[in-house]
C-alpha positions, 0 to 999 in steps of 0.5 A: 527660365528657359536656362533653368528648365534646361538644368532641371533637365539636365539633372533630371536626364543624368540622375535618371541614368543612374537610377533606370540603369541600376534597376535594370542592370540584371536585364542588361547582364543576362543578355544583349536584348536585354540592355537594349530593352533597358536603355530604350526605356530610358530614352522614352523618359528622357525624350519625354522630360525633354519635351515637357521641361525644354520644349524640345521634340526630335524627329527621325526622316529616311529610313534607318538601316537594319541587320549588319549595316554601318551608320556614318553620322554628323555629330554635333552633340549628345542629343545626336547620340540619343536620337541614333540609339533610339531609332537604330534596332541595335546600334554599336558605337566607337567610344573612347576606352576611358569611358568604360569605367564611366558609371552605368554608361560603360556597362551598357556601352560594352554590352551593347558591342561597342568598340573601345579607342584608345585615344593619343596612341596613334597607329597602334591604336587604329590598328588595334580599333580595326582589329576589333571592328574585323573580330566583332562584325559578324555580330548582329547591328548597325555600327555607328561612326562620326567621321569627323571624329568629334562634335562640330559646331553647326556651319563650321566645316571640319575634316572628314577622317580617312580612317572612315574608309577603312572601317567601310571597307572592313565591315563590308555592309551598306553605309548609311550616311545620316545628317543632323541640325541637333546642335542649334538646340542643344550646344556643345558647351552651356546648359541651354536646350532650345525648344523646337524640332531636332532632326536626324535624317538617314539618306541613301546608303552607299554600297559596299564596294566603292574607291577610297575618293568616290566613297569619301567624296560622297558621303562628305557631300551627302552629309553636309548638304543635307545638313545645311538644309536641315539647319536652314528649315531649323533657323527659319522655323525656330529662330535658332 
């Protein structure tokens, strides 16, 4: 039964993305604030339906940054993306350039100041991305980066990529680490959405000016330690 409910939720979520995104397109085109408003209303519907259909809710711990800031978050599934977008005032993401052509999603991502990157082009792609970040860092918002570069399953250890330090140095803003347990309830593959409480926890920020070794070591230690604790808590409470 949970699988059936999860499948219905998935269809509903993406169907409403098309409907609400299309209806709200004039607001998004009119202003960036309008784009964020449409996204926020869509997420209200998503989280309501996720609770009603699948018994899954979310909790935000710590203090989400505001103003000019950077967020380096653990990434386990699409759910932590949705929670970050909901909890940050003006989130800006890095996303694959090919997603620009995704219906609705690409339009709203660009409208909210996302930075695109072409995968598979190595140093050229990275330099292009850094130039875009440097050019756009004066725009208000919270720049979100996934330091491991991809989704990582709960409990799996993966290298933190050094490019996150280059972004931290270029963006010149406090970097708030974020821990998650979302992958326990919303697996990377498959349709099942397990009941429980998914958590995104904002940790104390790392101020600008840290050396590469200090920054990378502190970032990984904070995120991994806090995420492991969230995993233990969720498994104890919800048997996931």
